[in-house]
RODO-2510 file (C-alpha; in nm, 4 decimals, decimal comma):
residues 243
     n   res          X          Y          Z
     1     d     2,2475    -1,5021    -1,3107
     2     n     2,4372    -1,4083    -0,9932
     3     i     2,2373    -1,6472    -0,7719
     4     f     2,4335    -1,7703    -0,4713
     5     a     2,2616    -2,1117    -0,4495
     6     r     2,2790    -2,2065    -0,8165
     7     t     2,5872    -2,4248    -0,7614
     8     q     2,4014    -2,6116    -0,4839
     9     c     2,1242    -2,7330    -0,7168
    10     d     2,1067    -3,0476    -0,9281
    11     r     1,9736    -2,8255    -1,2034
    12     f     1,9363    -2,4474    -1,2311
    13     v     1,6612    -2,3104    -1,4571
    14     k     1,6193    -1,9453    -1,5426
    15     s     1,2542    -1,8690    -1,4791
    16     l     0,9994    -1,6542    -1,6542
    17     r     0,8691    -1,3549    -1,4629
    18     i     0,5728    -1,4370    -1,2391
    19     s     0,3741    -1,1618    -1,4122
    20     e     0,4026    -1,3329    -1,7522
    21     p     0,0777    -1,5063    -1,8596
    22     n     0,2400    -1,8450    -1,9290
    23     y     0,4376    -1,8580    -1,6012
    24     l     0,2139    -2,1299    -1,4547
    25     d     0,2460    -2,3549    -1,7608
    26     f     0,6209    -2,2996    -1,7601
    27     l     0,6479    -2,3960    -1,3923
    28     l     0,4354    -2,7084    -1,4352
    29     e     0,6385    -2,8198    -1,7381
    30     i     0,9652    -2,7738    -1,5476
    31     c     0,8307    -2,9795    -1,2549
    32     i     0,7110    -3,2621    -1,4789
    33     s     1,0270    -3,2790    -1,6890
    34     n     1,2424    -3,2935    -1,3757
    35     n     1,0247    -3,5459    -1,1869
    36     i     0,9577    -3,3005    -0,9043
    37     d     0,7485    -3,4422    -0,6158
    38     v     0,7191    -3,1295    -0,3997
    39     l     0,7035    -2,7644    -0,5045
    40     i     0,7968    -2,5052    -0,2420
    41     p     0,7071    -2,1464    -0,3404
    42     g     1,0106    -1,9196    -0,3267
    43     n     0,8443    -1,5857    -0,3788
    44     d     0,5524    -1,4203    -0,1959
    45     t     0,3955    -1,2973    -0,5186
    46     e     0,3392    -1,6500    -0,6513
    47     l     0,1657    -1,7803    -0,3370
    48     y    -0,1882    -1,6916    -0,4439
    49     l    -0,1362    -1,8144    -0,8007
    50     l    -0,0111    -2,1516    -0,6765
    51     s    -0,2755    -2,1803    -0,4034
    52     c    -0,5481    -2,1399    -0,6685
    53     n    -0,3857    -2,4054    -0,8891
    54     k    -0,2855    -2,6750    -0,6423
    55     e    -0,5104    -2,9279    -0,8174
    56     l    -0,3356    -2,8695    -1,1486
    57     f    -0,0076    -2,9779    -0,9895
    58     s    -0,1528    -3,2572    -0,7733
    59     h    -0,3081    -3,4172    -1,0844
    60     n     0,0497    -3,4491    -1,2078
    61     g     0,1744    -3,6013    -0,8816
    62     i     0,3250    -3,2769    -0,7482
    63     k     0,2462    -3,1497    -0,3981
    64     v     0,2530    -2,7714    -0,3561
    65     i     0,3405    -2,6511    -0,0041
    66     v     0,0977    -2,3604     0,0198
    67     a    -0,2018    -2,2574     0,2303
    68     p    -0,5625    -2,2562     0,1015
    69     s    -0,6287    -1,9684    -0,1377
    70     d    -0,8675    -1,7805     0,0959
    71     i    -0,6023    -1,7612     0,3686
    72     v    -0,3346    -1,6606     0,1191
    73     a    -0,5572    -1,3855    -0,0248
    74     s    -0,6206    -1,2408     0,3221
    75     s    -0,2591    -1,2648     0,4317
    76     r    -0,1517    -1,0719     0,1216
    77     d    -0,4043    -0,7907     0,1742
    78     k    -0,4094    -0,5922     0,4998
    79     y    -0,7688    -0,4796     0,4505
    80     l    -0,8975    -0,8309     0,3769
    81     w    -0,7118    -0,9653     0,6811
    82     y    -0,8931    -0,7136     0,9016
    83     v    -1,2349    -0,7720     0,7416
    84     d    -1,2064    -1,1516     0,7460
    85     y    -1,0541    -1,2080     1,0894
    86     s    -1,0968    -0,9046     1,3197
    87     d    -1,3894    -1,0863     1,4836
    88     k    -1,1507    -1,3675     1,5811
    89     f    -0,8289    -1,1845     1,6754
    90     d    -0,7111    -0,8462     1,7983
    91     i    -0,6265    -0,6776     1,4673
    92     v    -0,5581    -0,3059     1,4446
    93     a    -0,8463    -0,1065     1,2897
    94     t    -0,7891    -0,0984     0,9134
    95     v    -0,9823     0,1162     0,6660
    96     k    -0,9380     0,1713     0,2940
    97     l    -0,7785     0,5125     0,2579
    98     d    -1,0059     0,6285    -0,0250
    99     q    -1,3155     0,5427     0,1804
   100     y    -1,1741     0,7173     0,4853
   101     m    -1,1043     1,0358     0,2898
   102     v    -1,4666     1,0521     0,1696
   103     d    -1,6108     1,0474     0,5240
   104     p    -1,3464     1,0508     0,8016
   105     e    -1,6032     1,1017     1,0781
   106     s    -1,7529     0,7585     1,0083
   107     f    -1,4306     0,5867     1,1154
   108     s    -1,3819     0,6758     1,4815
   109     d    -1,1350     0,3858     1,5267
   110     i    -0,8802     0,5731     1,3143
   111     t    -0,7022     0,7961     1,5645
   112     f    -0,3881     1,0064     1,5275
   113     p    -0,1023     0,9590     1,4823
   114     a    -0,2077     0,7323     1,1975
   115     i    -0,0169     0,5364     0,9376
   116     a    -0,1031     0,4573     0,5745
   117     k     0,0535     0,1830     0,3669
   118     p    -0,0204    -0,0100     0,0463
   119     s    -0,2778    -0,2775     0,1280
   120     g    -0,0745    -0,5447    -0,0479
   121     g     0,2682    -0,3988     0,0216
   122     s     0,5588    -0,5421     0,2147
   123     a     0,8920    -0,4355     0,3625
   124     s     0,7266    -0,1131     0,4872
   125     s     0,7293     0,0380     0,1392
   126     g     0,5277     0,3514     0,0657
   127     i     0,4587     0,4364     0,4309
   128     k     0,2907     0,7669     0,5236
   129     i     0,2570     0,8983     0,8810
   130     f    -0,0144     1,1512     0,9698
   131     h    -0,0727     1,3702     1,2755
   132     s    -0,4030     1,5187     1,1648
   133     l    -0,6742     1,5009     0,9027
   134     i    -0,5083     1,7942     0,7280
   135     d    -0,1944     1,5791     0,6892
   136     v    -0,3977     1,3004     0,5284
   137     f    -0,5261     1,5207     0,2470
   138     k    -0,2003     1,7122     0,2055
   139     d     0,0337     1,4099     0,2002
   140     c    -0,1792     1,1881    -0,0245
   141     e    -0,2004     1,4115    -0,3289
   142     h     0,0463     1,2064    -0,5329
   143     i    -0,0389     0,8476    -0,4366
   144     d    -0,3090     0,6066    -0,5536
   145     v    -0,5241     0,6154    -0,2388
   146     a    -0,7365     0,3250    -0,3683
   147     q    -0,4349     0,0971    -0,3110
   148     y    -0,3750     0,2150     0,0476
   149     v    -0,5142     0,1438     0,3932
   150     i    -0,5009     0,3673     0,6996
   151     q    -0,4544     0,2478     1,0588
   152     p    -0,3850     0,4094     1,3963
   153     y    -0,0100     0,4016     1,4660
   154     l     0,0673     0,1324     1,7246
   155     f     0,3392     0,2201     1,9736
   156     p     0,5113    -0,0262     2,2039
   157     k     0,4541     0,0145     2,5782
   158     s     0,6085     0,3312     2,7227
   159     s     0,8436     0,1075     2,9241
   160     d     0,9900    -0,0353     2,6034
   161     p     1,3532     0,0792     2,5551
   162     e     1,2708     0,1854     2,1956
   163     f     0,9626     0,3923     2,2873
   164     k     1,1295     0,7351     2,3070
   165     r     1,3203     0,6762     1,9843
   166     l     1,0041     0,5703     1,8004
   167     n     0,7973     0,8518     1,9474
   168     k     1,0535     1,1049     1,8258
   169     a     1,0561     0,9502     1,4778
   170     v     0,6764     0,9539     1,4521
   171     n     0,6663     1,3177     1,5634
   172     e     0,9011     1,3902     1,2731
   173     k     0,6937     1,1720     1,0342
   174     r     0,9859     0,9345     0,9902
   175     l     0,9505     0,5578     0,9664
   176     e     1,1927     0,4065     1,2170
   177     q     1,2150     0,0288     1,2296
   178     a     1,3674    -0,0209     1,5715
   179     s     1,2224    -0,3569     1,6741
   180     e     0,9505    -0,6086     1,5941
   181     i     0,7654    -0,9032     1,7376
   182     s     0,8212    -1,1996     1,5061
   183     v     0,6150    -1,5182     1,5210
   184     q     0,7000    -1,8458     1,3485
   185     i     0,4396    -2,1235     1,3274
   186     v     0,5052    -2,4553     1,1536
   187     l     0,2222    -2,6896     1,0552
   188     s     0,2536    -3,0473     0,9304
   189     p     0,1212    -3,1848     0,5987
   190     l    -0,1923    -3,2760     0,8020
   191     s    -0,2109    -2,9204     0,9416
   192     k    -0,1086    -3,0189     1,2930
   193     i     0,0918    -2,7619     1,4885
   194     l     0,4552    -2,8787     1,4983
   195     g     0,6039    -2,5785     1,6761
   196     l     0,5835    -2,2121     1,7736
   197     f     0,8593    -1,9576     1,8178
   198     v     0,8084    -1,5970     1,9251
   199     s     1,0864    -1,3406     1,9486
   200     k     1,1492    -0,9723     1,9869
   201     n     1,3983    -0,8656     1,7223
   202     r     1,6099    -0,5520     1,7356
   203     l     1,6488    -0,4102     1,3872
   204     k     1,9043    -0,2101     1,1958
   205     d     1,7797    -0,0760     0,8620
   206     g     1,4925    -0,3245     0,8877
   207     v     1,7237    -0,6262     0,9328
   208     p     1,7273    -0,8241     1,2640
   209     i     2,0565    -0,7870     1,4497
   210     q     1,9391    -0,9390     1,7789
   211     v     1,6748    -1,2077     1,8306
   212     e     1,5434    -1,2557     2,1847
   213     p     1,2898    -1,5369     2,2492
   214     i     0,9664    -1,4278     2,4199
   215     n     0,7792    -1,6383     2,6753
   216     t     0,5216    -1,3784     2,7837
   217     p     0,1917    -1,5666     2,8434
   218     e    -0,0137    -1,2688     2,7177
   219     i     0,1576    -1,2933     2,3777
   220     l     0,1952    -1,6717     2,3618
   221     d    -0,1755    -1,7277     2,4316
   222     k    -0,2707    -1,5077     2,1360
   223     v    -0,0172    -1,6825     1,9122
   224     k    -0,1580    -2,0224     2,0116
   225     d    -0,5087    -1,9032     1,9236
   226     i    -0,3875    -1,8001     1,5778
   227     a    -0,2001    -2,1293     1,5310
   228     e    -0,5073    -2,3339     1,6236
   229     f    -0,7195    -2,1302     1,3829
   230     l    -0,4678    -2,1866     1,1015
   231     s    -0,4707    -2,5582     1,1797
   232     l    -0,8504    -2,5661     1,1450
   233     k    -0,8186    -2,3810     0,8126
   234     k    -0,5882    -2,6586     0,6852
   235     v    -0,2798    -2,4395     0,6499
   236     i     0,0442    -2,6332     0,5993
   237     g     0,4102    -2,5431     0,6190
   238     p     0,5682    -2,2329     0,7739
   239     v     0,3792    -1,9176     0,8723
   240     n     0,5470    -1,5889     0,9653
   241     i     0,3606    -1,3088     1,1462
   242     q     0,5269    -0,9775     1,2329
   243     g     0,4264    -0,6635     1,4152
***
């Protein structure tokens, strides 16, 4: 009940858990009884559920601000994102960890140091860093490898002020979140690109403490390509991409 914004609402309703089977019916009933015109998802885990049920809400006069379900599914799964869109964009090689462990030699794109993470995870949870194939088998004994993907570890350029710090952390198998590239794309209700913003963020404990806008053509051109693709796919609302 300690929700900061509850006093800023016309009405505050304590919700069911998203995992509960009648969550969707509950949400629709709340929207109808309160004459809601627009539903804005407030939690990543409900995006796919709502994207698959947009028609249910629209039949009741409620617009859900969410992307098409195929885009949402890919954006919530690192392996699907690679499989679906690596032919269109530069996406780091991504392999299911269980498949890699069966036949590592078949996946020459996975070089060391490598990083493994839950395919549907966020906030860098469950990260593993490997320096060799021996590390992969030794460090994965107690995790569900079917839920993980493995990728080569991507360093910033050696001229980056955080490079030495990150290199040291990786050598010690520590996850160090020193900085990130953050991309914001906003698309209109008709899926037209309204704006782009790209920044390099310095982080402390994973939280941005300095945001510096980026105007590098090499990066902006790639961001524009992604934005135009999302527009063609009829994505609406805000999109956040981080690396």
